[in-house]
C-alpha positions as CSV (number, residue, x, y, z in Angstrom):
1,M,77.1,107.5,118.7
2,I,79.0,110.2,117.9
3,A,81.5,108.0,119.9
4,E,81.0,104.9,117.6
5,L,82.1,106.4,114.6
6,P,83.7,105.1,111.9
7,I,86.8,107.4,110.6
8,V,88.7,107.2,107.5
9,D,92.4,109.1,108.8
10,A,92.6,111.1,104.9
11,H,96.3,112.1,105.9
12,Q,99.4,110.6,108.0
13,H,102.6,109.1,107.7
14,F,104.9,106.0,108.3
15,W,108.9,105.7,108.4
16,D,111.1,103.7,110.1
17,P,114.5,105.4,110.1
18,P,117.1,104.8,109.9
19,R,116.3,101.9,107.4
20,T,113.6,103.8,105.2
21,P,115.7,106.7,103.3
22,H,114.1,109.7,104.5
23,P,117.0,112.7,103.6
24,W,115.0,114.7,105.8
25,L,114.8,112.8,109.0
26,S,118.7,112.3,109.0
27,T,120.2,115.5,109.2
28,T,121.8,117.5,112.0
29,P,120.1,119.7,112.6
30,L,117.0,119.3,111.4
31,P,114.9,121.4,108.5
32,D,113.3,124.1,110.2
33,F,109.4,123.7,109.3
34,R,105.9,125.0,110.1
35,Y,106.1,123.5,114.0
36,G,109.9,124.5,114.7
37,D,112.2,121.5,116.3
38,Y,111.1,118.8,114.5
39,S,113.7,116.0,116.8
40,A,111.5,114.1,118.3
41,L,110.1,112.4,114.4
42,R,113.5,111.4,114.1
43,R,112.1,107.6,115.5
44,P,110.0,104.9,113.4
45,Y,106.3,105.8,113.4
46,L,104.5,102.3,111.4
47,P,101.0,100.7,111.6
48,P,101.4,99.3,115.8
49,D,102.8,102.9,116.6
50,L,99.2,104.4,114.4
51,R,96.7,102.3,116.2
52,A,98.0,102.9,119.6
53,D,97.5,106.6,119.0
54,A,94.0,106.1,117.8
55,K,93.1,103.9,120.5
56,G,89.2,105.6,121.2
57,H,88.2,106.3,118.5
58,R,87.0,103.6,115.3
59,V,89.7,104.2,113.0
60,V,89.0,102.2,110.2
61,A,90.5,103.4,107.2
62,T,93.8,105.6,106.7
63,V,95.4,107.5,103.2
64,H,99.3,107.5,103.6
65,V,100.9,110.7,101.9
66,E,104.5,110.9,100.9
67,A,106.4,111.8,103.2
68,E,109.6,112.7,101.6
69,W,111.5,109.9,100.2
70,D,114.6,110.4,98.7
71,T,113.7,111.7,95.3
72,R,116.2,109.3,93.6
73,D,113.5,106.4,93.8
74,E,110.2,108.0,94.6
75,V,108.3,104.8,93.8
76,G,110.6,103.0,96.0
77,E,108.1,104.1,99.1
78,T,105.4,102.6,97.2
79,R,107.4,99.3,96.9
80,W,108.1,99.7,100.9
81,L,104.3,100.3,101.8
82,A,103.0,97.2,99.6
83,A,105.1,94.9,102.4
84,L,103.7,97.3,105.6
85,R,100.2,96.6,104.1
86,A,100.6,93.4,103.9
87,E,102.1,92.5,107.1
88,H,100.3,95.4,108.9
89,G,96.9,96.1,106.9
90,L,98.0,99.5,106.7
91,P,97.8,102.6,105.4
92,T,94.8,101.6,103.8
93,V,95.6,103.4,100.3
94,A,98.7,105.9,99.4
95,V,99.2,109.5,98.0
96,G,102.9,109.2,96.2
97,H,105.9,111.8,95.2
98,A,106.6,112.6,91.6
99,R,108.1,115.6,90.1
100,F,105.9,116.7,87.4
101,E,109.2,119.4,85.9
102,D,111.4,116.0,85.4
103,P,111.9,114.4,82.0
104,G,111.2,111.2,83.5
105,V,107.8,111.8,85.5
106,E,105.7,109.3,83.7
107,D,107.5,106.4,83.8
108,V,107.0,107.0,87.7
109,L,103.6,107.4,87.4
110,A,103.5,104.5,85.7
111,G,105.2,102.7,88.6
112,H,102.9,104.2,91.8
113,A,99.6,103.8,89.5
114,S,100.5,100.0,89.0
115,F,100.4,99.5,92.4
116,D,96.7,98.7,92.9
117,F,96.3,100.9,96.5
118,V,97.8,104.4,95.1
119,R,95.1,107.1,94.5
120,G,97.1,109.9,94.0
121,I,100.5,112.1,93.7
122,R,101.5,114.9,96.1
123,Q,104.2,117.1,94.9
124,K,105.1,120.9,96.5
125,P,104.9,123.2,94.0
126,A,107.3,126.3,94.3
127,A,105.9,128.6,96.6
128,A,106.7,132.3,98.2
129,S,107.4,132.3,101.5
130,S,104.9,134.4,102.6
131,P,102.0,136.3,100.9
132,R,103.6,140.1,99.5
133,D,106.8,137.7,98.1
134,A,103.9,135.7,96.0
135,R,104.0,135.9,92.0
136,R,102.4,134.0,89.3
137,G,105.0,132.1,87.1
138,A,107.4,130.8,88.4
139,P,110.1,128.3,88.1
140,G,108.7,124.4,89.6
141,S,105.0,126.6,90.2
142,M,101.5,125.0,89.3
143,D,101.7,128.0,86.5
144,D,105.4,126.9,84.6
145,P,104.3,124.9,81.3
146,R,107.0,122.2,82.0
147,W,106.0,121.3,85.4
148,R,101.4,121.3,83.8
149,R,103.2,118.8,81.5
150,G,103.5,116.6,84.2
151,Y,100.8,117.2,85.8
152,A,98.6,116.7,82.7
153,L,99.5,113.0,83.2
154,L,97.7,112.2,86.5
155,E,95.2,112.2,83.9
156,R,95.8,109.4,82.5
157,Y,96.6,107.6,85.1
158,G,93.7,107.8,87.2
159,L,95.6,109.7,90.2
160,S,94.6,113.0,92.5
161,Y,97.0,114.9,93.0
162,D,97.2,116.2,96.9
163,L,98.3,120.0,96.7
164,Q,100.3,121.4,99.9
165,T,100.4,124.9,99.0
166,P,100.1,128.0,101.4
167,W,96.7,129.8,101.1
168,W,98.3,133.0,98.8
169,H,98.7,130.8,95.8
170,L,95.4,129.6,96.3
171,D,94.6,131.3,93.1
172,A,96.8,130.0,91.1
173,A,95.1,126.1,92.1
174,A,92.1,127.5,91.3
175,D,93.5,128.4,88.0
176,L,95.1,124.9,87.8
177,A,91.7,123.1,88.4
178,H,90.0,124.7,86.0
179,A,92.4,123.7,83.0
180,F,92.4,120.3,84.1
181,P,88.8,119.6,85.8
182,R,89.3,115.9,85.3
183,T,91.7,116.1,87.8
184,P,91.0,115.8,91.6
185,I,92.8,118.5,93.8
186,V,92.2,117.9,97.7
187,I,94.4,120.9,99.3
188,N,96.7,119.7,101.9
189,H,96.4,121.0,105.6
190,T,93.5,123.7,105.5
191,G,95.1,125.6,103.5
192,L,98.1,126.2,105.9
193,P,96.5,129.5,108.0
194,V,99.2,130.0,109.9
195,D,98.4,134.4,110.5
196,R,95.8,134.0,112.8
197,S,95.6,137.8,112.9
198,L,92.1,139.1,111.5
199,E,93.7,139.8,108.6
200,G,95.4,137.1,107.7
201,L,92.6,135.0,108.8
202,Q,90.4,136.9,106.5
203,A,92.9,137.1,103.6
204,W,93.1,132.6,103.9
205,R,89.2,132.6,103.9
206,G,89.2,134.9,100.8
207,A,92.0,132.4,99.0
208,L,89.8,129.5,100.3
209,E,86.1,131.1,99.0
210,T,88.7,131.0,95.2
211,A,89.8,127.6,95.2
212,A,86.4,125.8,96.8
213,A,84.4,127.9,93.1
214,E,86.6,125.3,91.0
215,P,84.4,121.5,91.6
216,N,87.0,119.8,91.9
217,V,88.6,120.8,94.4
218,A,88.2,119.2,97.7
219,L,89.6,120.2,101.5
220,K,91.5,118.0,104.1
221,I,91.0,119.9,107.0
222,S,94.8,118.5,109.5
223,G,97.3,120.2,110.3
224,L,96.0,123.5,111.9
225,G,99.2,123.0,114.6
226,Q,101.0,126.4,115.3
227,R,104.5,127.0,115.7
228,T,104.5,127.2,119.5
229,R,103.9,123.5,119.5
230,S,100.2,124.3,120.6
231,W,96.9,123.5,118.8
232,P,94.3,126.1,119.9
233,R,91.6,124.8,120.4
234,D,89.4,127.8,120.5
235,G,90.7,129.5,117.4
236,N,90.8,126.1,115.7
237,R,87.3,125.4,116.2
238,Q,86.6,128.7,114.0
239,V,88.8,127.7,111.0
240,V,87.3,124.7,111.1
241,R,83.4,125.9,111.0
242,D,84.8,128.7,108.4
243,A,86.5,126.0,106.1
244,I,83.7,124.0,106.1
245,S,81.2,126.8,105.5
246,I,82.9,127.5,102.3
247,F,83.5,124.9,100.7
248,G,80.6,122.2,102.1
249,V,80.2,119.2,103.9
250,A,80.5,117.5,100.6
251,R,84.2,118.1,99.5
252,C,85.9,118.7,103.6
253,M,87.3,115.4,105.4
254,F,89.7,115.2,108.7
255,A,93.3,113.9,109.3
256,S,95.7,113.6,111.7
257,N,98.4,114.5,109.7
258,Y,100.5,112.0,112.4
259,P,103.0,111.7,113.8
260,V,103.8,115.1,112.6
261,D,100.9,117.4,114.9
262,S,102.4,115.1,117.2
263,L,104.4,117.5,118.3
264,C,101.3,119.7,118.9
265,V,98.5,117.8,119.9
266,G,97.7,113.4,120.4
267,Y,95.6,111.9,118.4
268,R,93.4,111.1,120.8
269,P,92.0,114.8,121.4
270,L,93.1,115.5,118.0
271,F,90.0,113.3,116.9
272,D,88.1,114.2,120.0
273,D,88.2,117.9,119.2
274,F,87.2,117.1,115.3
275,K,84.2,115.3,117.0
276,R,83.5,118.9,119.4
277,F,83.6,121.3,116.1
278,A,80.8,118.7,114.3
279,A,78.6,117.6,116.9
280,D,76.1,120.3,116.1
281,R,76.4,118.3,112.6
282,V,73.1,116.2,111.7
283,P,74.8,112.3,111.9
284,A,74.6,112.5,107.5
285,E,76.8,115.2,107.2
286,R,79.5,113.9,110.7
287,S,79.6,111.0,108.1
288,A,80.6,112.9,105.7
289,L,83.1,115.2,106.8
290,F,85.0,112.2,109.0
291,H,84.1,109.2,106.8
292,D,82.3,109.0,103.3
293,N,83.7,111.9,101.9
294,A,87.5,110.6,102.1
295,V,86.1,107.3,101.4
296,R,84.5,108.9,98.0
297,I,87.5,111.2,97.0
298,Y,90.6,108.0,97.4
299,R,87.6,106.0,96.5
300,I,88.0,102.7,99.0
301,A,86.5,100.4,98.4
302,D,86.8,98.4,101.8
303,A,87.0,100.6,104.4
304,G,87.3,98.1,107.6
305,I,90.5,97.2,109.4
306,P,90.8,94.4,111.9
307,G,92.7,95.7,114.8
308,T,92.1,99.1,115.2
């Protein structure tokens, strides 16, 4: 039964302001990100909150992705998550943060890797605000030699890379994947198809095809809300189907991006829609999209959490 389908939520966040140092949640006003006004997120979001939001779906494991903790102590977020896991059993695994261009990056990577539940690193590389402004080779970008020297250390520590960047930088991501074939890359938030015009979606699909040509690149289907704080079901259905067609079932996984996407859609209707979008898939493919791929990519040994 699709209602009983086990789910690994492959992208979620916890925080507890003001107890946790998330600078972006303490500024006034909050930064203006993709969904506009983020002030509703200035509240604790902890495992009991996610469990309450997820009721109605069989969420058996989660992947916590770094939530822009104070960069003066990047491993501090992982230490905090370790205590959270000990108390609540969540998150199952985590993706930490490191600045690849920083001279001390190896110490940060070693610190994260000392925790047995850390699977990867996310850092948002320098990016242009629009396709017309995109240039290769900017400082802090995926082409920057200093940035790449830090990135090269991921393989030493057995860590994957979660990449959040607009689709107009996925050509650089493909080159990065090709240069470091033993480091898995997971593109976040469906490659950010924010422009839903025919031209915008055509360019987004082309960018995904470029990245998908590298076998060590996977795609997280998430973050599909709009700046209007809506979640357009019909449009998102086509985006999801196009993404799966390009990357293939074996390299895609569904994720909530909660609580950020709570600004646009409830947790239960979000996964209800994902299930609708995948309803015509055979059971093995649905299991791959909702569970098996995340278990494999994030090396989740025990995807069973009591109390969800």
